[in-house]
Each structure stands twice: as structure tokens, then as C-alpha cells.
Backbone as CSV, one residue per row, in Angstrom:
resi,resn,N_x,N_y,N_z,CA_x,CA_y,CA_z,C_x,C_y,C_z
1,LEU,90.792,115.828,129.123,91.981,116.216,129.854,92.703,117.257,129.017
2,GLY,93.032,118.369,129.611,93.758,119.413,128.904,95.064,119.726,129.604
3,TYR,96.012,120.219,128.851,97.311,120.539,129.436,98.003,121.637,128.642
4,MET,98.893,122.333,129.343,99.714,123.370,128.740,101.039,123.383,129.491
5,SER,102.109,123.542,128.764,103.428,123.479,129.382,104.180,124.795,129.200
6,ALA,104.906,125.189,130.233,105.781,126.351,130.128,106.924,126.018,129.165
7,PRO,107.398,126.990,128.410,108.468,126.715,127.444,109.696,126.034,128.055
8,TRP,110.070,126.400,129.262,111.264,125.814,129.877,111.070,124.347,130.246
9,ALA,109.819,123.884,130.320,109.536,122.510,130.756,109.277,121.554,129.593
10,ARG,109.387,122.033,128.387,109.060,121.206,127.224,110.188,120.250,126.863
11,GLU,109.800,119.163,126.197,110.726,118.150,125.673,111.559,117.474,126.758
12,GLN,110.973,117.322,127.941,111.642,116.624,129.036,110.840,115.422,129.513
13,GLY,109.681,115.199,128.900,108.826,114.093,129.310,107.953,114.400,130.511
14,LEU,107.994,115.626,130.992,107.226,115.987,132.186,105.722,115.927,131.943
15,MET,105.265,116.442,130.806,103.833,116.450,130.537,103.322,115.037,130.296
16,THR,104.091,114.226,129.603,103.689,112.831,129.393,103.535,112.123,130.735
17,ALA,104.488,112.322,131.628,104.410,111.707,132.959,103.191,112.216,133.722
18,ALA,102.928,113.511,133.638,101.777,114.086,134.340,100.462,113.527,133.794
19,VAL,100.360,113.385,132.481,99.141,112.828,131.875,98.938,111.391,132.338
20,ARG,100.007,110.619,132.396,99.896,109.230,132.873,99.415,109.180,134.325
21,ILE,99.961,110.040,135.163,99.586,110.062,136.582,98.115,110.441,136.745
22,VAL,97.679,111.480,136.057,96.281,111.917,136.161,95.342,110.844,135.613
23,THR,95.730,110.197,134.527,94.904,109.133,133.944,94.799,107.951,134.900
24,ASP,95.914,107.537,135.478,95.888,106.450,136.467,94.995,106.811,137.652
25,PHE,95.089,108.052,138.106,94.267,108.540,139.211,92.780,108.436,138.855
26,ALA,92.429,108.859,137.649,91.026,108.809,137.218,90.522,107.373,137.159
27,PHE,91.320,106.469,136.603,90.896,105.074,136.500,90.802,104.414,137.871
28,ALA,91.692,104.761,138.773,91.658,104.194,140.126,90.389,104.606,140.871
29,ARG,89.782,105.689,140.428,88.560,106.172,141.067,87.308,105.865,140.254
30,GLY,87.438,104.975,139.281,86.269,104.481,138.568,85.957,105.089,137.221
31,ALA,86.771,106.011,136.744,86.509,106.574,135.414,86.593,105.467,134.370
32,GLN,85.727,105.521,133.386,85.714,104.523,132.324,86.332,105.032,131.031
33,ARG,86.658,106.325,131.004,87.246,106.908,129.802,87.902,108.233,130.174
34,VAL,89.069,108.477,129.596,89.716,109.783,129.680,89.960,110.212,128.240
35,GLU,89.618,111.446,127.934,89.707,111.933,126.561,90.600,113.160,126.499
36,ILE,91.396,113.225,125.450,92.222,114.395,125.156,91.823,114.876,123.768
37,CYS,91.501,116.159,123.656,91.166,116.764,122.369,92.131,117.918,122.125
38,VAL,92.807,117.887,120.987,93.798,118.916,120.674,93.594,119.408,119.242
39,HIS,94.133,120.574,118.951,94.092,121.067,117.582,94.898,120.103,116.712
40,PRO,94.370,119.717,115.563,95.067,118.739,114.721,96.492,119.132,114.330
41,ASP,96.791,120.420,114.274,98.134,120.870,113.897,99.099,120.965,115.076
42,ASN,98.634,120.686,116.292,99.477,120.798,117.478,100.251,119.489,117.678
43,ALA,101.359,119.378,116.963,102.147,118.139,116.977,102.654,117.790,118.369
44,ALA,103.042,118.780,119.155,103.578,118.505,120.493,102.508,117.898,121.402
45,SER,101.304,118.449,121.380,100.229,117.904,122.220,99.804,116.521,121.751
46,ARG,99.805,116.308,120.453,99.463,114.987,119.923,100.511,113.963,120.351
47,LYS,101.770,114.366,120.337,102.859,113.473,120.752,102.713,113.089,122.224
48,VAL,102.350,114.040,123.071,102.131,113.745,124.493,101.043,112.690,124.646
49,ALA,99.911,112.885,123.968,98.802,111.929,124.067,99.249,110.533,123.633
50,GLU,99.957,110.457,122.527,100.403,109.163,122.008,101.419,108.503,122.937
51,LYS,102.380,109.279,123.428,103.392,108.712,124.330,102.795,108.292,125.671
52,ALA,101.685,108.924,126.061,101.015,108.564,127.314,100.107,107.349,127.139
53,GLY,100.054,106.799,125.929,99.296,105.575,125.699,97.867,105.770,125.233
54,PHE,97.510,106.973,124.849,96.162,107.234,124.359,96.041,106.786,122.903
55,THR,94.828,106.409,122.513,94.539,105.941,121.162,93.906,107.066,120.355
56,PHE,94.428,107.292,119.161,93.847,108.294,118.268,92.542,107.749,117.708
57,GLU,91.458,108.485,117.915,90.141,108.052,117.445,89.736,108.701,116.137
58,GLY,90.260,109.883,115.862,89.904,110.560,114.618,89.772,112.055,114.822
59,ILE,89.290,112.709,113.780,89.100,114.154,113.812,87.622,114.453,114.046
60,ARG,87.349,115.225,115.078,85.987,115.696,115.340,85.829,117.015,114.581
61,ARG,85.135,116.953,113.463,84.979,118.137,112.627,84.112,119.174,113.330
62,ASN,84.547,120.434,113.230,83.849,121.542,113.899,83.629,121.223,115.375
63,GLY,84.663,120.678,116.003,84.550,120.180,117.372,84.524,121.226,118.462
64,GLU,84.948,122.441,118.156,84.914,123.483,119.182,84.851,124.855,118.531
65,VAL,84.436,125.810,119.329,84.482,127.211,118.928,85.415,127.894,119.915
66,LEU,86.482,128.477,119.394,87.470,129.151,120.235,87.649,130.572,119.720
67,ARG,87.337,131.531,120.575,87.416,132.950,120.204,86.672,133.234,118.896
68,GLY,85.487,132.630,118.765,84.641,132.870,117.608,84.995,132.070,116.366
69,GLU,86.033,131.257,116.436,86.466,130.450,115.292,86.081,128.986,115.504
70,VAL,85.410,128.401,114.524,85.052,126.986,114.580,86.271,126.181,114.143
71,ARG,86.658,125.207,114.980,87.879,124.439,114.707,87.625,122.946,114.844
72,ASP,88.411,122.185,114.096,88.405,120.731,114.246,89.232,120.355,115.468
73,LEU,89.029,119.134,115.962,89.802,118.606,117.082,90.295,117.201,116.754
74,ALA,91.526,116.911,117.117,92.029,115.540,117.079,91.669,114.918,118.424
75,VAL,90.995,113.778,118.387,90.471,113.149,119.603,91.274,111.893,119.934
76,TYR,91.744,111.837,121.178,92.464,110.679,121.712,91.717,110.195,122.942
77,SER,91.771,108.891,123.205,91.119,108.380,124.408,91.942,107.262,125.032
78,ALA,91.662,107.052,126.309,92.211,105.908,127.044,91.059,105.303,127.822
79,ILE,91.030,103.977,127.873,90.043,103.269,128.683,90.803,102.307,129.589
80,PRO,90.222,101.966,130.732,90.960,101.153,131.710,91.504,99.842,131.143
81,GLU,90.738,99.183,130.288,91.157,97.880,129.765,92.408,97.954,128.899
82,GLU,92.694,99.113,128.353,93.841,99.263,127.453,94.978,100.065,128.057
83,HIS,94.775,100.589,129.246,95.781,101.498,129.807,96.739,100.752,130.714
């Protein structure tokens, strides 16, 4: 699950609410896992994942290549039994 917020919409809880709604929607339709991967230094995105009830699983080293740069990812997940 990925997300991006307009500057005017930040720090209002809107993204956290949206992540919860999309996650509930996925689980209601049979998904067994929803995953959020963010840059480890992106404190705002990590906060959204945590406030939405996702569990931090760890750092996926060299988890993605973005614009030619290999980067780590902070991995969060939610499963139906814990959500």
C-alpha cells in the first residue's frame, strides 16, 4: 500500500484514516496481508503506518531501486487476525 499527501492535508489524520479504510476494504474481500514499505528516514509515513495499526517488521536491505539508486525500505504489515 502506498500513499502520498498534499502539504495542506498533512497532520490532520486524513492519511491514517484512509489507510485504515483501504486496509479494512482489503480484508473484507479476503486479503491475508497488507504491506506498507517506506524509506526508513520518512518519519511521517512511518507514523501513518504505526497509527493505522501496522506492525513494523524490519528493514528490507536494498529493497528497491528508485531513479537508479538502491535504497533500503522500512516494512510494515497488517494481517486480519491483528487488525
